[in-house]
C-alpha positions as CSV (number, residue, x, y, z in Angstrom):
1,M,-4.4,-38.8,67.2
2,L,-3.2,-39.3,70.8
3,S,-1.5,-36.4,72.6
4,P,2.2,-36.7,73.6
5,E,1.0,-36.6,77.2
6,R,-1.2,-39.6,76.6
7,L,1.5,-41.6,74.8
8,A,4.0,-41.0,77.6
9,L,1.8,-42.4,80.4
10,P,0.6,-45.9,81.0
11,D,-3.1,-46.4,80.7
12,Y,-3.8,-46.6,84.5
13,D,-1.7,-43.5,85.3
14,Y,-3.4,-41.5,82.5
15,L,-6.9,-42.4,83.8
16,A,-5.8,-41.6,87.4
17,Q,-4.4,-38.2,86.2
18,R,-7.7,-37.4,84.5
19,H,-9.7,-38.6,87.5
20,V,-11.8,-40.9,85.3
21,L,-12.6,-43.2,88.1
22,T,-14.0,-40.3,90.2
23,Y,-16.5,-39.5,87.4
24,M,-17.4,-43.1,86.7
25,E,-18.2,-43.6,90.4
26,D,-20.3,-40.5,90.5
27,A,-22.1,-41.4,87.3
28,V,-23.0,-44.9,88.7
29,C,-24.2,-43.3,92.0
30,Q,-26.4,-40.9,90.0
31,L,-27.7,-43.8,87.9
32,L,-28.7,-45.8,90.9
33,E,-30.3,-42.9,92.7
34,N,-32.4,-42.0,89.6
35,K,-32.8,-45.4,87.9
36,E,-36.6,-45.1,87.6
37,D,-36.4,-41.8,85.6
38,I,-33.3,-42.8,83.7
39,S,-34.9,-46.1,82.5
40,Q,-37.3,-44.1,80.4
41,H,-34.5,-42.7,78.3
42,G,-31.9,-45.5,78.4
43,I,-28.6,-46.0,80.3
44,A,-26.5,-45.2,77.3
45,R,-28.1,-41.8,76.8
46,F,-27.6,-41.1,80.5
47,F,-23.9,-41.8,80.4
48,T,-23.6,-39.7,77.2
49,E,-25.3,-36.7,78.8
50,Y,-23.4,-37.1,82.0
51,F,-20.0,-37.0,80.4
52,N,-21.1,-34.3,78.0
53,S,-21.9,-32.2,81.1
54,V,-18.4,-33.0,82.5
55,C,-16.8,-31.8,79.3
56,Q,-18.9,-28.7,79.3
57,G,-18.3,-28.0,83.0
58,T,-21.9,-27.9,84.0
59,H,-21.7,-31.1,86.0
60,I,-20.7,-29.2,89.2
61,L,-23.8,-27.0,89.4
62,F,-25.8,-27.4,92.7
63,R,-23.6,-30.3,93.8
64,E,-22.1,-30.8,97.2
65,F,-18.8,-29.2,98.1
66,S,-17.0,-32.6,98.4
67,F,-17.7,-33.2,94.7
68,I,-16.9,-29.7,93.6
69,Q,-13.4,-29.8,95.1
70,A,-12.8,-33.5,94.1
71,T,-10.8,-32.8,90.9
72,P,-8.9,-29.9,89.3
73,H,-11.4,-29.9,86.4
74,N,-14.3,-29.6,88.9
75,R,-12.6,-26.6,90.6
76,A,-11.9,-24.9,87.3
77,S,-15.5,-25.6,86.2
78,F,-16.9,-24.1,89.4
79,L,-14.8,-21.0,89.1
80,R,-16.0,-20.5,85.5
81,A,-19.6,-21.1,86.5
82,F,-19.4,-18.6,89.3
83,W,-17.9,-16.0,86.9
84,R,-20.5,-16.6,84.2
85,C,-23.5,-16.6,86.6
86,F,-22.6,-13.5,88.6
87,R,-20.4,-11.3,86.3
88,T,-23.3,-8.9,86.1
89,V,-22.4,-7.9,89.7
90,G,-19.1,-6.6,88.3
91,K,-20.7,-5.2,85.2
92,N,-23.0,-3.1,87.3
93,G,-20.1,-1.9,89.4
94,D,-21.6,-3.4,92.6
95,L,-19.5,-3.7,95.7
96,L,-20.4,-6.6,98.0
97,T,-19.3,-7.8,101.4
98,M,-17.7,-11.2,102.1
99,K,-21.0,-12.5,103.4
100,E,-22.8,-11.5,100.3
101,Y,-20.3,-13.2,98.1
102,H,-20.7,-16.3,100.2
103,C,-24.4,-16.2,99.5
104,L,-23.7,-16.1,95.8
105,L,-21.4,-19.1,96.2
106,Q,-24.1,-21.0,98.1
107,L,-26.5,-20.4,95.2
108,L,-24.3,-22.8,93.2
109,C,-23.1,-25.0,96.1
110,P,-25.4,-24.9,99.1
111,D,-22.8,-26.3,101.5
112,F,-19.9,-24.2,100.4
113,P,-17.8,-23.6,103.5
114,L,-17.7,-20.1,104.9
115,E,-14.0,-20.5,105.8
116,L,-12.9,-20.6,102.2
117,T,-14.8,-17.4,101.4
118,Q,-13.3,-15.7,104.5
119,K,-9.8,-16.6,103.4
120,A,-10.4,-15.3,99.9
121,A,-11.7,-12.0,101.4
122,R,-8.6,-11.7,103.5
123,I,-6.4,-11.7,100.4
124,V,-8.3,-8.7,99.2
125,L,-8.7,-6.8,102.5
126,M,-5.3,-7.8,104.0
127,D,-6.7,-7.5,107.5
128,D,-9.6,-8.7,109.6
129,A,-12.2,-6.1,108.5
130,M,-14.4,-8.7,106.9
131,D,-17.4,-6.3,106.6
132,C,-15.6,-4.1,104.0
133,L,-16.9,-3.9,100.4
134,M,-15.1,-5.6,97.6
135,S,-15.3,-5.4,93.8
136,F,-16.3,-8.5,91.9
137,S,-13.0,-8.7,90.0
138,D,-10.9,-8.3,93.2
139,F,-12.8,-11.0,95.0
140,L,-13.0,-13.4,92.0
141,F,-9.3,-13.5,91.3
142,A,-8.5,-13.8,95.0
143,F,-11.1,-16.5,95.4
144,Q,-9.6,-18.4,92.4
145,I,-6.2,-18.6,94.0
146,Q,-7.6,-19.6,97.4
147,F,-10.1,-22.2,96.1
148,Y,-8.1,-23.9,93.4
149,Y,-4.8,-24.0,95.3
150,S,-6.3,-24.5,98.8
151,E,-4.1,-27.5,99.9
152,F,-1.0,-25.9,98.5
153,L,-1.7,-22.6,100.4
154,E,-2.2,-24.5,103.7
155,S,1.4,-25.8,103.4
156,V,2.6,-22.4,102.3
157,A,1.1,-20.9,105.4
158,A,2.9,-23.4,107.6
159,I,6.2,-22.7,105.9
160,Y,5.7,-18.9,106.3
161,Q,5.0,-19.3,110.0
162,D,8.1,-21.4,110.4
163,L,10.2,-18.7,108.7
164,L,8.6,-16.0,110.7
165,S,9.5,-17.8,113.9
166,G,13.0,-18.7,112.9
167,K,12.4,-22.4,112.4
168,N,13.7,-24.5,109.6
169,P,10.8,-25.2,107.2
170,N,12.7,-27.6,105.0
171,T,10.9,-30.6,106.5
172,V,7.7,-32.4,105.6
173,I,4.8,-30.0,106.1
174,V,1.6,-31.4,107.5
175,P,-1.0,-28.6,107.3
176,T,-3.7,-28.5,109.9
177,S,-6.8,-26.4,110.5
178,S,-4.8,-24.3,112.9
179,S,-2.2,-23.3,110.3
180,G,-1.0,-19.7,110.5
181,Q,-2.9,-18.5,107.5
182,H,-4.9,-16.1,109.6
183,R,-1.8,-14.5,111.2
184,Q,-0.2,-11.6,109.4
185,R,0.9,-9.0,111.9
186,P,3.9,-9.8,114.1
187,A,3.3,-10.3,117.8
188,V,3.9,-7.5,120.3
189,G,7.4,-8.8,121.1
190,E,8.3,-8.9,117.4
191,A,7.2,-5.3,116.6
192,S,10.8,-4.2,116.0
193,M,11.5,-7.0,113.5
194,P,11.1,-6.3,109.7
195,E,7.7,-7.2,108.4
196,G,7.3,-10.5,106.5
197,V,10.0,-13.0,105.5
198,E,13.0,-12.9,103.1
199,A,11.7,-13.6,99.6
200,S,14.7,-15.6,98.4
201,L,14.5,-18.0,101.3
202,F,10.8,-18.2,101.0
203,Y,11.1,-19.2,97.3
204,Q,13.7,-22.0,98.2
205,C,11.2,-23.5,100.6
206,L,8.3,-23.2,98.1
207,E,10.5,-24.8,95.3
208,N,11.1,-27.8,97.6
209,L,7.4,-27.9,98.4
210,C,6.4,-28.0,94.7
211,D,8.9,-30.9,94.1
212,R,7.7,-32.9,97.1
213,H,3.9,-32.8,96.5
214,K,1.8,-34.0,93.7
215,Y,-1.3,-31.8,94.2
216,S,-1.9,-28.8,92.1
217,C,0.2,-25.7,92.6
218,P,1.1,-22.6,90.6
219,P,4.0,-23.1,88.1
220,P,7.2,-22.8,90.1
221,A,8.7,-20.5,87.4
222,L,5.9,-18.0,87.9
223,I,6.2,-18.2,91.7
224,K,9.9,-17.4,91.3
225,E,8.9,-14.4,89.1
226,V,6.6,-13.1,91.8
227,L,9.2,-13.4,94.5
228,S,12.1,-12.1,92.5
229,N,10.6,-8.6,92.5
230,V,10.7,-8.1,96.2
231,Q,13.2,-8.6,99.1
232,R,10.7,-9.3,101.8
233,L,7.0,-9.9,101.8
234,T,4.1,-11.0,104.0
235,F,1.9,-14.0,103.5
236,Y,-1.1,-12.1,102.3
237,G,1.1,-9.9,100.2
238,F,2.3,-13.1,98.4
239,L,-1.3,-14.3,97.9
240,M,-2.3,-10.9,96.5
241,A,0.6,-11.0,94.1
242,L,-0.5,-14.5,92.9
243,S,-4.1,-13.4,92.4
244,K,-3.0,-10.5,90.3
245,H,-0.4,-12.4,88.2
246,H,-1.5,-12.6,84.5
247,G,0.6,-15.7,83.8
248,I,-0.9,-17.7,86.8
249,N,-4.4,-16.9,85.7
250,Q,-3.6,-18.1,82.2
251,A,-1.9,-21.3,83.5
252,L,-5.0,-22.1,85.5
253,G,-7.2,-21.4,82.5
254,A,-10.6,-21.0,84.3
255,L,-11.1,-17.3,84.0
256,P,-10.5,-14.8,81.2
257,D,-8.0,-11.9,81.5
258,K,-9.2,-9.1,83.8
259,A,-9.7,-6.8,80.8
260,D,-12.2,-9.3,79.4
261,L,-13.9,-10.3,82.7
262,M,-17.2,-8.6,81.9
263,H,-17.5,-9.9,78.4
264,D,-19.1,-13.2,77.6
265,P,-20.8,-13.0,74.2
266,A,-21.9,-16.6,74.1
267,M,-23.6,-16.3,77.5
268,D,-25.2,-13.0,76.6
269,E,-26.6,-14.4,73.4
270,E,-28.0,-17.5,75.2
271,L,-29.6,-15.4,78.0
272,E,-31.2,-13.1,75.4
273,R,-32.6,-16.2,73.7
274,L,-34.0,-17.6,76.9
275,L,-35.4,-14.3,78.1
276,A,-37.2,-13.8,74.7
277,Q,-39.1,-17.0,75.3
278,I,-40.7,-15.6,78.6
279,P,-43.6,-13.3,77.8
280,G,-43.6,-9.9,79.5
281,L,-40.1,-10.4,81.0
282,V,-37.9,-8.6,78.4
283,N,-39.1,-5.1,79.3
284,S,-38.4,-5.6,83.0
285,V,-35.0,-7.2,82.6
286,T,-33.1,-3.9,82.7
287,A,-34.9,-2.6,85.8
288,S,-34.4,-5.9,87.7
289,A,-31.0,-7.0,86.5
290,E,-29.1,-5.6,89.6
291,A,-31.6,-7.1,92.1
292,S,-31.5,-10.5,90.4
293,C,-27.8,-10.8,91.0
294,L,-27.8,-9.9,94.6
295,P,-28.2,-12.6,97.3
296,S,-31.7,-13.5,98.1
297,R,-32.9,-12.7,101.6
298,T,-35.1,-15.8,101.7
299,P,-33.6,-19.3,102.1
300,H,-32.1,-20.6,98.9
301,R,-33.4,-23.5,97.0
302,V,-31.8,-26.8,98.1
303,G,-29.2,-28.0,95.6
304,F,-29.9,-31.1,93.6
305,S,-27.6,-33.8,92.1
306,W,-27.0,-34.2,88.4
307,R,-30.0,-35.3,86.4
308,S,-30.6,-35.9,82.7
309,L,-31.9,-32.8,80.9
310,H,-35.3,-34.5,80.5
311,H,-35.5,-35.1,84.3
312,A,-34.4,-31.6,85.1
313,R,-37.1,-30.1,83.0
314,K,-39.7,-32.3,84.6
315,V,-38.6,-31.4,88.1
316,D,-38.6,-27.6,87.3
317,A,-42.1,-27.9,85.9
318,E,-43.3,-29.4,89.1
319,S,-41.4,-27.0,91.4
320,D,-42.4,-23.7,92.9
321,G,-41.6,-21.9,89.7
322,S,-37.9,-21.1,90.3
323,T,-36.1,-22.1,87.1
324,E,-33.1,-19.8,87.1
325,E,-30.6,-22.4,88.2
326,T,-31.7,-25.0,85.6
327,D,-31.5,-22.3,82.9
328,E,-27.9,-21.6,83.9
329,S,-27.0,-25.2,84.1
330,E,-28.2,-25.9,80.6
331,T,-26.2,-23.0,79.2
């Protein structure tokens, strides 16, 4: 039975909303790049496995950043994969620096931009001390907001700077790489002014922003809830409130609640099954678990494009023996 959403939209609009063309183009590119290997198993099987991986969210593993950020589903899948692969960092109580978290992100996406990791770290640290240690949960929820809503936050930063300087922000916002997201403290001449901007005026501008733009943004009702609790706030104070808001995390749907962040029974069961198949490894898992989750000091393995499961197994058998990434992608 078709969903009400599906019945309300014309076919083309529905396909565009679900980014079906994006996945079809990517599947065809993968097919052409690997046609010799795929011909052994059949084109129909290739497309079946490709779209199964899209549904399961494993299609983003080791892909280029341009693909990872191409659709909301890809972004949510990447967030979920990052959590599942490295939640042991939080489970062990480890505190890492921004650069170390960036290394972890690059294990899943080799060309992941440093700027996005820095912006996520600033939400947690609230200043420029980028060498401070952060807990996994603090970084993860801040990273979720910054990564999933990155375009929206660029426009929010521009609005905030206009309000801070007394300009009228109720105009079309064109975010640039030089937007004021890095500025939090007032300039020397503004030291006597109250910190931040008026929350009610800020919300009016954000409400108009949500109405004008089609790209993903947090639910306006939840933004209003965040801003209704304060009279004034800073830009990073606003982002911190978004990252800690239970309703926004639920609306996005990529990560569990904070209380359940370290629990993933399905992944634990699968890892135990895989580890049990490797002779001599089970006894050393406890001793090496912490080290295995920390960034490698040697160059990471170059990411690869999506392959059929049969091809991935063949590549790993012929590689230098590193199979951790393939094991994660198959789970």
